[in-house]
ZAZA-506930 format. One line per field, with one value per residue: residue in three letters; residue number from 1; x, y, z of N, C-alpha, C in turn. Coordinates in steps of 0.05 Angstrom, whole numbers, plus 5000, padded with zeros to 4 digits. Example, Ala and Ser with C-alpha at 12.3 -4.5 7.8 and 13.67 -1.06 7.14 Angstrom:
# ZAZA-506930
residu <- [Ala|Ser]
num <- [1|2]
npx <- [5264|5257]
npy <- [4886|4955]
npz <- [5156|5142]
capx <- [5246|5273]
capy <- [4910|4979]
capz <- [5156|5143]
cpx <- [5264|5258]
cpy <- [4934|5001]
cpz <- [5156|5157]
# end
This chain:
# ZAZA-506930
residu <- [Met|Ser|Ile|Tyr|Ser|Arg|Ile|Ala|Gly|Thr|Gly|Ser|Tyr|Leu|Pro|Ser|Asn|Arg|Leu|Ser|Asn|Gln|Asp|Leu|Val|Asp|Cys|Leu|Ala|Lys|Leu|Gly|Leu|Glu|Thr|Ser|Asp|Glu|Trp|Ile|Lys|Thr|Arg|Ser|Gly|Ile|Ser|Ala|Arg|His|Phe|Ala|Gly|Asp|Ser|Glu|Leu|Thr|Ser|Asp|Leu|Ala|Val|Lys|Ala|Ser|Gln|Ala|Ala|Leu|Ala|Ser|Ala|Lys|Val|Gln|Pro|Met|Asp|Leu|Asp|Leu|Ile|Ile|Leu|Ala|Thr|Ser|Thr|Pro|Asp|Asn|Leu|Gly|Gly|Phe|Pro|Ser|Thr|Ala|Cys|Val|Leu|Gln|Asp|Lys|Leu|Gly|Ala|His|Asn|Gln|Cys|Ala|Ala|Phe|Asp|Val|Gln|Ala|Val|Cys|Ala|Gly|Phe|Met|Tyr|Ala|Val|Ser|Val|Ala|Asp|Ala|Phe|Ile|Arg|Ala|Gly|Thr|Tyr|Arg|Lys|Val|Leu|Val|Val|Gly|Ala|Glu|Val|Phe|Ser|Arg|Ile|Leu|Asp|Phe|Gln|Asp|Arg|Gly|Thr|Cys|Val|Leu|Phe|Gly|Asp|Gly|Ala|Gly|Ala|Ile|Val|Leu|Glu|Ala|Ser|Asp|His|Pro|Gly|Ile|Leu|Ser|Ser|Ala|Leu|His|Ala|Asp|Gly|Gln|His|Arg|Asp|Ile|Leu|Cys|Val|Pro|Gly|Arg|Ser|Ala|Asn|Gly|Ala|Leu|Ser|Gly|Ser|Ala|Phe|Leu|Thr|Met|Asp|Gly|Lys|Ala|Val|Phe|Lys|Leu|Ala|Val|Lys|Val|Leu|Glu|Gln|Val|Ala|His|Glu|Ala|Leu|Glu|Arg|Ala|Asn|Leu|Lys|Pro|Glu|Gln|Ile|Asp|Trp|Leu|Val|Pro|His|Gln|Ala|Asn|Ile|Arg|Ile|Met|Glu|Ser|Thr|Ala|Arg|Lys|Met|Gly|Ile|Ser|Met|Asp|Arg|Val|Ile|Val|Thr|Val|Gly|Glu|His|Gly|Asn|Thr|Ser|Ala|Ala|Ser|Ile|Pro|Leu|Ala|Leu|Asp|Val|Gly|Val|Arg|Ser|Gly|Gln|Ile|Gln|Arg|Asp|Gln|Leu|Leu|Leu|Leu|Glu|Gly|Val|Gly|Gly|Gly|Phe|Ser|Trp|Gly|Ala|Val|Val|Leu|Arg|Tyr]
num <- [1|2|3|4|5|6|7|8|9|10|11|12|13|14|15|16|17|18|19|20|21|22|23|24|25|26|27|28|29|30|31|32|33|34|35|36|37|38|39|40|41|42|43|44|45|46|47|48|49|50|51|52|53|54|55|56|57|58|59|60|61|62|63|64|65|66|67|68|69|70|71|72|73|74|75|76|77|78|79|80|81|82|83|84|85|86|87|88|89|90|91|92|93|94|95|96|97|98|99|100|101|102|103|104|105|106|107|108|109|110|111|112|113|114|115|116|117|118|119|120|121|122|123|124|125|126|127|128|129|130|131|132|133|134|135|136|137|138|139|140|141|142|143|144|145|146|147|148|149|150|151|152|153|154|155|156|157|158|159|160|161|162|163|164|165|166|167|168|169|170|171|172|173|174|175|176|177|178|179|180|181|182|183|184|185|186|187|188|189|190|191|192|193|194|195|196|197|198|199|200|201|202|203|204|205|206|207|208|209|210|211|212|213|214|215|216|217|218|219|220|221|222|223|224|225|226|227|228|229|230|231|232|233|234|235|236|237|238|239|240|241|242|243|244|245|246|247|248|249|250|251|252|253|254|255|256|257|258|259|260|261|262|263|264|265|266|267|268|269|270|271|272|273|274|275|276|277|278|279|280|281|282|283|284|285|286|287|288|289|290|291|292|293|294|295|296|297|298|299|300|301|302|303|304|305|306|307|308|309|310|311|312|313|314|315|316|317|318|319|320|321|322|323|324|325|326|327|328]
npx <- [9140|9124|9165|9155|9164|9138|9111|9125|9123|9126|9164|9184|9222|9225|9272|9277|9278|9238|9229|9187|9174|9171|9204|9253|9254|9269|9313|9345|9344|9381|9429|9430|9391|9333|9272|9207|9149|9107|9131|9162|9122|9086|9109|9131|9100|9113|9116|9140|9200|9246|9308|9369|9401|9459|9492|9468|9469|9464|9457|9437|9389|9363|9363|9324|9281|9278|9280|9226|9196|9212|9191|9138|9134|9144|9197|9262|9326|9364|9348|9348|9364|9391|9410|9395|9408|9386|9414|9445|9478|9520|9543|9598|9658|9669|9638|9649|9664|9603|9540|9496|9530|9541|9492|9475|9506|9484|9436|9445|9442|9477|9488|9517|9493|9490|9499|9495|9501|9460|9461|9423|9404|9344|9311|9331|9309|9268|9305|9334|9292|9274|9324|9326|9278|9287|9328|9300|9263|9294|9307|9350|9355|9303|9288|9290|9315|9291|9318|9312|9349|9368|9415|9401|9408|9460|9486|9467|9463|9462|9457|9435|9369|9341|9351|9358|9311|9277|9294|9290|9310|9309|9279|9258|9235|9218|9206|9217|9191|9195|9142|9083|9044|9036|9065|9104|9098|9115|9167|9203|9265|9308|9365|9405|9458|9471|9443|9475|9487|9454|9431|9462|9518|9578|9630|9694|9743|9811|9867|9863|9841|9779|9759|9723|9652|9618|9565|9496|9477|9423|9389|9336|9286|9299|9302|9251|9220|9244|9227|9176|9167|9191|9169|9121|9123|9154|9120|9075|9104|9116|9061|9042|9076|9049|9017|8970|8920|8922|8875|8862|8898|8901|8924|8974|9043|9088|9150|9163|9173|9162|9099|9080|9097|9082|9025|9025|9040|9003|8961|8967|8967|8914|8903|8865|8882|8860|8875|8931|8986|9005|9062|9093|9089|9094|9144|9183|9235|9261|9293|9315|9292|9240|9199|9195|9182|9134|9103|9099|9071|9022|9006|9002|8967|8918|8905|8927|8912|8911|8922|8910|8926|8980|9023|9090|9135|9195|9246|9315|9376|9428|9415|9367|9312|9251|9198|9151|9102|9058|9028|9001]
npy <- [5222|5158|5093|5032|4962|4916|4863|4848|4812|4736|4679|4610|4548|4475|4424|4380|4323|4283|4244|4195|4170|4116|4106|4128|4092|4044|4061|4059|4013|3982|4002|3975|3992|3991|4016|4046|4067|4081|4084|4133|4171|4169|4188|4234|4262|4266|4254|4252|4282|4332|4322|4360|4358|4327|4367|4411|4475|4507|4559|4554|4535|4579|4621|4606|4610|4661|4685|4679|4709|4763|4766|4767|4805|4846|4866|4889|4857|4890|4930|4924|4934|4911|4835|4784|4721|4668|4609|4543|4511|4531|4547|4542|4510|4542|4584|4630|4655|4689|4659|4689|4730|4700|4685|4738|4751|4711|4724|4768|4818|4866|4920|4929|4920|4915|4849|4787|4729|4692|4661|4620|4565|4532|4570|4614|4639|4676|4706|4734|4763|4794|4827|4853|4879|4918|4943|4973|5000|5033|5070|5054|5021|5008|4966|4898|4827|4774|4708|4642|4578|4509|4452|4403|4355|4340|4337|4290|4235|4170|4128|4138|4135|4163|4217|4217|4211|4250|4303|4353|4388|4455|4516|4591|4655|4723|4788|4851|4907|4982|5016|5056|5035|4994|4930|4887|4875|4863|4828|4770|4746|4696|4660|4605|4579|4541|4494|4474|4427|4390|4389|4394|4401|4369|4367|4393|4431|4428|4454|4431|4382|4340|4337|4299|4290|4304|4300|4313|4317|4298|4302|4280|4276|4317|4357|4368|4371|4418|4453|4455|4480|4534|4549|4567|4607|4649|4660|4686|4724|4757|4767|4797|4840|4864|4877|4842|4788|4706|4691|4729|4721|4702|4659|4617|4603|4564|4536|4479|4422|4379|4347|4339|4369|4418|4420|4411|4463|4495|4478|4496|4552|4557|4555|4535|4475|4482|4530|4531|4537|4479|4442|4404|4350|4344|4368|4361|4374|4428|4465|4533|4546|4526|4562|4607|4580|4551|4591|4616|4574|4575|4631|4625|4587|4613|4612|4641|4710|4781|4828|4798|4770|4744|4695|4679|4626|4597|4546|4524|4494|4519|4536|4565|4609|4645|4692|4724|4773|4794|4830|4817]
npz <- [4825|4838|4816|4792|4783|4728|4700|4634|4599|4584|4578|4560|4558|4538|4534|4479|4492|4517|4577|4598|4662|4659|4617|4640|4677|4648|4631|4681|4700|4662|4684|4724|4768|4807|4803|4799|4766|4794|4841|4831|4823|4865|4907|4890|4851|4800|4730|4685|4651|4626|4591|4570|4507|4482|4463|4476|4525|4584|4571|4520|4526|4558|4518|4486|4517|4534|4485|4474|4516|4503|4458|4470|4510|4467|4460|4440|4441|4436|4466|4523|4586|4628|4644|4678|4709|4734|4761|4772|4740|4705|4643|4647|4674|4739|4737|4704|4642|4658|4649|4637|4614|4567|4546|4536|4490|4453|4449|4417|4442|4434|4464|4504|4554|4624|4648|4695|4734|4784|4840|4873|4885|4881|4892|4864|4823|4852|4885|4840|4810|4853|4859|4807|4815|4851|4821|4779|4806|4837|4796|4765|4721|4664|4631|4644|4641|4665|4680|4692|4687|4677|4675|4703|4694|4682|4725|4756|4796|4773|4796|4848|4869|4898|4880|4830|4798|4803|4780|4729|4665|4630|4620|4640|4634|4647|4626|4657|4661|4675|4710|4713|4745|4804|4801|4818|4880|4926|4962|5003|5030|5043|5074|5103|5120|5156|5143|5095|5083|5073|5025|4965|4920|4932|4905|4891|4854|4839|4823|4772|4779|4805|4869|4914|4901|4844|4832|4854|4916|4970|5026|5036|5069|5107|5080|5061|5110|5124|5082|5082|5124|5115|5074|5084|5117|5096|5052|5082|5104|5060|5040|5076|5077|5027|5046|5044|5042|5050|5025|4983|4939|4875|4846|4865|4849|4857|4871|4840|4857|4887|4893|4939|4974|4950|4960|5018|5028|5005|5034|5085|5082|5067|5014|4961|4917|4869|4860|4844|4810|4776|4753|4755|4748|4689|4685|4721|4776|4763|4786|4792|4745|4751|4772|4733|4690|4704|4714|4656|4629|4665|4643|4590|4585|4590|4643|4685|4688|4668|4711|4761|4825|4845|4880|4891|4900|4931|4947|4971|4954|5002|5059|5017|5011|4979|4972|4926|4920|4872|4828|4762]
capx <- [9122|9139|9167|9148|9167|9121|9122|9116|9122|9138|9164|9194|9229|9234|9289|9254|9280|9223|9235|9171|9177|9174|9229|9275|9255|9282|9344|9361|9352|9400|9450|9430|9377|9310|9255|9184|9133|9090|9142|9165|9094|9069|9130|9135|9079|9132|9108|9163|9216|9259|9339|9380|9413|9491|9507|9459|9485|9440|9450|9418|9356|9362|9356|9300|9259|9289|9266|9192|9188|9214|9171|9116|9133|9141|9224|9278|9350|9383|9327|9350|9387|9399|9406|9400|9404|9394|9428|9467|9486|9529|9558|9630|9667|9678|9619|9652|9644|9572|9521|9482|9538|9536|9462|9470|9519|9471|9409|9446|9442|9511|9487|9535|9480|9494|9491|9506|9487|9451|9463|9410|9395|9320|9302|9349|9293|9261|9330|9336|9268|9273|9347|9314|9253|9303|9342|9278|9253|9312|9312|9373|9345|9277|9277|9306|9307|9302|9323|9317|9354|9382|9411|9407|9411|9489|9499|9451|9475|9438|9458|9420|9351|9326|9348|9361|9287|9264|9301|9292|9326|9289|9285|9238|9243|9210|9217|9209|9189|9188|9121|9070|9028|9045|9076|9115|9083|9132|9189|9222|9283|9320|9382|9405|9478|9472|9430|9481|9501|9427|9425|9489|9535|9596|9653|9710|9757|9835|9893|9856|9829|9762|9757|9698|9632|9609|9538|9482|9464|9407|9379|9306|9269|9309|9291|9222|9211|9251|9217|9149|9168|9203|9157|9097|9137|9158|9096|9059|9121|9117|9039|9041|9089|9037|8983|8946|8917|8922|8848|8859|8911|8887|8945|9002|9059|9103|9173|9156|9197|9149|9073|9069|9111|9062|9003|9026|9045|8977|8943|8974|8957|8889|8890|8857|8896|8852|8884|8957|8994|9024|9070|9121|9080|9109|9174|9204|9242|9278|9306|9312|9275|9210|9174|9180|9169|9099|9088|9095|9054|8996|8995|9002|8946|8894|8893|8939|8901|8925|8910|8908|8947|9003|9044|9109|9153|9214|9262|9334|9405|9439|9392|9357|9283|9238|9174|9149|9084|9061|8997|9009]
capy <- [5195|5125|5075|5004|4940|4898|4837|4853|4785|4709|4654|4588|4527|4452|4410|4362|4293|4279|4221|4187|4151|4087|4111|4128|4065|4028|4067|4059|3983|3979|4008|3961|4010|3988|4035|4041|4093|4086|4094|4157|4184|4164|4209|4267|4272|4272|4232|4258|4310|4335|4327|4374|4341|4324|4390|4439|4479|4525|4582|4548|4536|4607|4635|4598|4618|4694|4698|4676|4728|4787|4772|4769|4836|4862|4881|4877|4847|4919|4945|4913|4952|4889|4811|4770|4697|4641|4582|4529|4496|4550|4536|4540|4504|4559|4601|4644|4683|4682|4645|4712|4745|4684|4691|4766|4748|4695|4741|4794|4842|4874|4946|4926|4924|4897|4825|4779|4701|4696|4628|4608|4540|4526|4601|4630|4657|4695|4725|4746|4778|4818|4844|4866|4899|4935|4965|4989|5023|5060|5087|5047|5007|5012|4941|4876|4807|4758|4685|4612|4563|4493|4429|4392|4328|4335|4335|4275|4208|4153|4109|4143|4130|4189|4242|4224|4210|4281|4331|4356|4409|4472|4549|4607|4679|4746|4816|4868|4939|5004|5025|5073|5019|4974|4898|4869|4884|4853|4803|4769|4731|4693|4639|4592|4560|4521|4472|4470|4398|4373|4391|4404|4384|4374|4370|4420|4437|4441|4441|4415|4359|4341|4332|4297|4286|4330|4295|4330|4295|4308|4290|4286|4277|4341|4381|4363|4379|4451|4466|4462|4501|4560|4561|4581|4625|4666|4667|4698|4750|4772|4779|4819|4867|4875|4883|4822|4762|4690|4689|4749|4712|4687|4636|4609|4587|4550|4520|4459|4407|4354|4356|4333|4398|4439|4408|4416|4490|4502|4475|4512|4577|4560|4561|4508|4467|4493|4559|4530|4523|4457|4431|4385|4324|4344|4378|4350|4394|4445|4481|4560|4548|4514|4580|4619|4552|4550|4621|4615|4556|4594|4650|4615|4567|4632|4609|4667|4734|4805|4847|4777|4769|4717|4694|4659|4618|4575|4542|4505|4495|4538|4537|4590|4611|4667|4693|4749|4780|4813|4836|4812]
capz <- [4817|4844|4798|4796|4758|4723|4677|4608|4581|4597|4561|4571|4537|4551|4515|4467|4498|4541|4588|4617|4682|4646|4600|4659|4694|4633|4626|4699|4698|4652|4701|4750|4796|4810|4814|4778|4755|4818|4863|4832|4818|4890|4927|4884|4833|4776|4709|4664|4656|4597|4589|4550|4490|4496|4456|4494|4542|4598|4553|4501|4539|4569|4497|4475|4537|4530|4461|4477|4535|4494|4437|4486|4512|4450|4467|4424|4457|4447|4486|4550|4604|4650|4639|4700|4698|4756|4750|4789|4724|4684|4616|4642|4701|4758|4735|4687|4639|4669|4629|4634|4588|4542|4535|4522|4464|4434|4441|4404|4458|4434|4471|4524|4580|4646|4657|4715|4748|4813|4845|4898|4873|4871|4899|4846|4809|4867|4885|4812|4810|4872|4853|4791|4823|4862|4805|4767|4831|4840|4773|4749|4697|4660|4616|4652|4628|4688|4671|4707|4666|4691|4659|4724|4687|4681|4755|4775|4801|4765|4815|4875|4863|4912|4867|4797|4782|4810|4767|4697|4652|4624|4625|4636|4633|4644|4620|4678|4658|4694|4703|4736|4761|4816|4790|4840|4909|4952|4965|5018|5020|5069|5074|5131|5119|5176|5127|5067|5076|5064|4991|4955|4908|4955|4901|4892|4839|4853|4807|4746|4787|4822|4897|4923|4883|4830|4837|4872|4941|4985|5051|5024|5095|5121|5058|5060|5133|5130|5059|5085|5146|5112|5054|5094|5139|5077|5044|5098|5106|5033|5039|5099|5067|5009|5063|5027|5064|5031|5007|4964|4914|4857|4841|4882|4837|4875|4860|4829|4873|4894|4898|4971|4988|4945|4975|5041|5035|5000|5056|5105|5071|5065|4989|4945|4899|4840|4855|4848|4781|4779|4727|4767|4736|4669|4685|4745|4789|4745|4801|4782|4722|4756|4777|4711|4668|4712|4705|4631|4628|4671|4625|4559|4582|4604|4670|4693|4674|4675|4744|4784|4846|4846|4901|4877|4930|4929|4975|4951|4968|5014|5045|5015|5002|4981|4951|4916|4913|4844|4808|4737]
cpx <- [9132|9139|9167|9157|9140|9124|9101|9112|9138|9144|9185|9208|9240|9251|9266|9261|9268|9226|9205|9176|9185|9199|9254|9278|9270|9306|9365|9368|9378|9428|9447|9410|9354|9292|9225|9169|9117|9107|9150|9143|9086|9089|9132|9113|9088|9119|9131|9175|9232|9291|9348|9397|9441|9500|9491|9465|9459|9435|9435|9390|9348|9351|9336|9273|9258|9267|9235|9185|9195|9199|9142|9112|9142|9170|9239|9306|9363|9368|9336|9370|9400|9395|9406|9390|9408|9400|9447|9485|9500|9540|9587|9640|9674|9657|9627|9668|9615|9561|9504|9503|9541|9505|9462|9481|9495|9442|9415|9447|9464|9509|9501|9519|9488|9482|9510|9487|9481|9448|9450|9394|9362|9303|9316|9332|9282|9280|9333|9313|9265|9298|9336|9293|9272|9317|9319|9266|9267|9312|9334|9370|9315|9272|9299|9291|9314|9299|9327|9323|9375|9385|9420|9416|9442|9502|9480|9472|9460|9444|9442|9389|9333|9331|9349|9331|9274|9267|9297|9306|9298|9293|9259|9250|9215|9222|9206|9208|9180|9162|9103|9055|9044|9052|9077|9109|9104|9153|9205|9246|9302|9346|9389|9435|9487|9464|9448|9489|9471|9419|9446|9500|9567|9625|9668|9735|9786|9857|9884|9843|9799|9767|9730|9677|9624|9576|9520|9473|9444|9395|9345|9284|9273|9298|9267|9210|9221|9235|9193|9146|9166|9181|9127|9104|9140|9134|9080|9076|9113|9084|9031|9056|9069|9013|8959|8942|8913|8899|8844|8880|8893|8901|8969|9013|9083|9131|9165|9179|9182|9120|9065|9078|9089|9034|8996|9024|9017|8954|8946|8969|8932|8882|8889|8878|8889|8858|8919|8966|9014|9035|9091|9112|9097|9136|9194|9208|9265|9295|9303|9295|9247|9194|9168|9169|9141|9085|9076|9072|9023|8983|8986|8976|8914|8887|8900|8921|8911|8905|8901|8933|8959|9018|9066|9129|9169|9233|9282|9360|9409|9442|9381|9333|9271|9213|9171|9118|9071|9030|9007|8995]
cpy <- [5171|5114|5051|4988|4928|4882|4843|4835|4759|4695|4626|4571|4502|4438|4387|4335|4294|4253|4216|4172|4129|4085|4116|4104|4047|4033|4055|4031|3973|3983|3996|3975|4004|4007|4030|4065|4094|4090|4125|4175|4185|4189|4235|4275|4275|4242|4231|4283|4303|4338|4337|4353|4346|4353|4416|4447|4498|4546|4580|4547|4563|4622|4632|4615|4653|4700|4697|4703|4758|4792|4777|4799|4854|4883|4867|4870|4875|4934|4941|4928|4932|4863|4798|4734|4680|4619|4567|4510|4514|4535|4521|4528|4532|4581|4623|4642|4673|4673|4669|4725|4726|4682|4720|4767|4733|4705|4760|4818|4859|4911|4953|4933|4906|4867|4802|4747|4708|4667|4627|4586|4545|4556|4620|4650|4686|4716|4743|4769|4803|4835|4859|4889|4925|4958|4980|5005|5048|5075|5081|5037|5004|4980|4916|4850|4785|4725|4664|4595|4541|4472|4411|4362|4321|4332|4313|4246|4191|4127|4111|4155|4156|4215|4237|4219|4235|4301|4333|4384|4428|4508|4559|4631|4702|4772|4834|4895|4962|5011|5042|5057|4994|4944|4883|4886|4883|4830|4797|4743|4727|4668|4627|4573|4542|4492|4467|4440|4381|4369|4406|4388|4391|4375|4397|4418|4440|4430|4428|4385|4360|4329|4328|4292|4309|4321|4308|4304|4308|4289|4293|4294|4310|4364|4384|4376|4410|4466|4474|4484|4535|4572|4582|4604|4653|4680|4684|4729|4771|4788|4797|4843|4881|4878|4867|4797|4736|4684|4705|4740|4699|4660|4638|4589|4585|4537|4494|4430|4381|4367|4348|4364|4418|4438|4418|4451|4505|4510|4489|4546|4577|4566|4535|4504|4475|4520|4562|4524|4502|4447|4410|4357|4321|4351|4370|4376|4413|4464|4510|4561|4543|4542|4600|4602|4551|4576|4622|4596|4570|4618|4649|4597|4582|4627|4635|4698|4761|4821|4827|4782|4746|4721|4665|4651|4597|4571|4523|4505|4523|4540|4562|4591|4643|4667|4725|4752|4799|4808|4837|4828]
cpz <- [4828|4820|4804|4775|4755|4699|4659|4589|4588|4573|4571|4549|4555|4529|4506|4472|4527|4550|4610|4645|4679|4624|4619|4676|4675|4625|4654|4707|4683|4666|4730|4778|4785|4815|4798|4783|4774|4836|4864|4834|4855|4910|4917|4865|4805|4753|4688|4663|4630|4607|4568|4534|4492|4484|4465|4516|4558|4583|4529|4505|4546|4543|4481|4491|4532|4506|4463|4490|4521|4473|4448|4498|4492|4450|4448|4448|4462|4458|4516|4566|4620|4641|4668|4705|4721|4752|4774|4772|4704|4671|4626|4676|4717|4752|4713|4663|4651|4649|4623|4608|4564|4535|4523|4492|4442|4434|4420|4418|4461|4445|4498|4554|4599|4645|4679|4721|4775|4817|4876|4899|4865|4881|4886|4832|4833|4873|4863|4803|4829|4870|4826|4790|4832|4846|4789|4789|4835|4819|4756|4721|4692|4650|4629|4646|4653|4680|4688|4687|4677|4667|4686|4718|4685|4710|4772|4775|4790|4780|4845|4864|4873|4899|4843|4786|4790|4797|4739|4688|4635|4632|4624|4643|4633|4635|4635|4662|4675|4690|4723|4750|4773|4805|4813|4866|4929|4953|4989|5011|5044|5059|5101|5123|5132|5165|5100|5062|5068|5034|4978|4938|4918|4933|4893|4871|4840|4837|4785|4756|4805|4849|4907|4901|4867|4824|4858|4899|4961|5006|5048|5049|5106|5107|5060|5084|5136|5111|5067|5102|5135|5091|5065|5109|5118|5062|5056|5102|5084|5023|5054|5086|5045|5019|5051|5049|5038|5013|4986|4938|4898|4851|4856|4858|4850|4859|4856|4834|4876|4903|4923|4986|4981|4960|5003|5053|5029|5023|5084|5104|5064|5035|4976|4924|4874|4837|4854|4819|4786|4753|4731|4751|4709|4664|4703|4765|4767|4761|4792|4764|4727|4752|4749|4696|4679|4706|4679|4621|4634|4656|4603|4561|4587|4631|4687|4677|4683|4699|4764|4801|4843|4870|4888|4899|4920|4945|4953|4969|4983|5044|5041|5006|5000|4970|4949|4907|4886|4835|4772|4716]
# end
């Protein structure tokens, strides 16, 4: 009998510090940077975002989202076989110990289950879900916690209007369980390192000192052009692998980077915006957290129902991108 992986529960968490566009505009004005609510909203669709508190780490956000997902799935931390955490903003410099291991400890999952991080920036959750699905299908693990968590506010240059208004912090999580019934139907992953410089954090640590910049840098026009192209391609690829057509999809759950990218992708796919889960307005771009955040919002709002077909897709630095088709 074939083994499949299926979502048993979802969860999410946003830090309590919510900044509207006007809040951010006022803060930036004190730093000598001029922008406006209209400028931000027109170019991105973003009205607000959440920033982690000074003492909040990526693992702290991940814990809250994971606890919600575990409760939804009626799974205890000690029941987990594997924890995969997608993040570009790990708790520690150098990325170790992995934030997944920190999360494991904070959850109380002291059964020595496997735990590791995945780094594919905004496509990280797609990569993490695909890896978890492969482990479950192979019969290696039966219960896997998959998390996307970020504190991008820590790597923003608040003198760069083109980036500092776009990103936010947050976390989302799902519990994947082995099932006799298909849940994850297909996935498609890609990367192209030739485009690594258009979205990156170019700084490096050497001998205890920082070389280069520790802030996110982005060529917005280049990212937009490439994102629209590859998202359509990978969406069709994942659908073809699942033997489905776009019109059969109940919900598109895209990476919440920019409303114009989302609208363009939906239009190219022939999917109306009333079938797209949109949270970018309140969340901003939360990188690897954005898709599981949007998924949980869709589930808890009652929009996404059991047995519906979903198309998840994301693109980010690397350049990396991917899509997953699933029956919720």
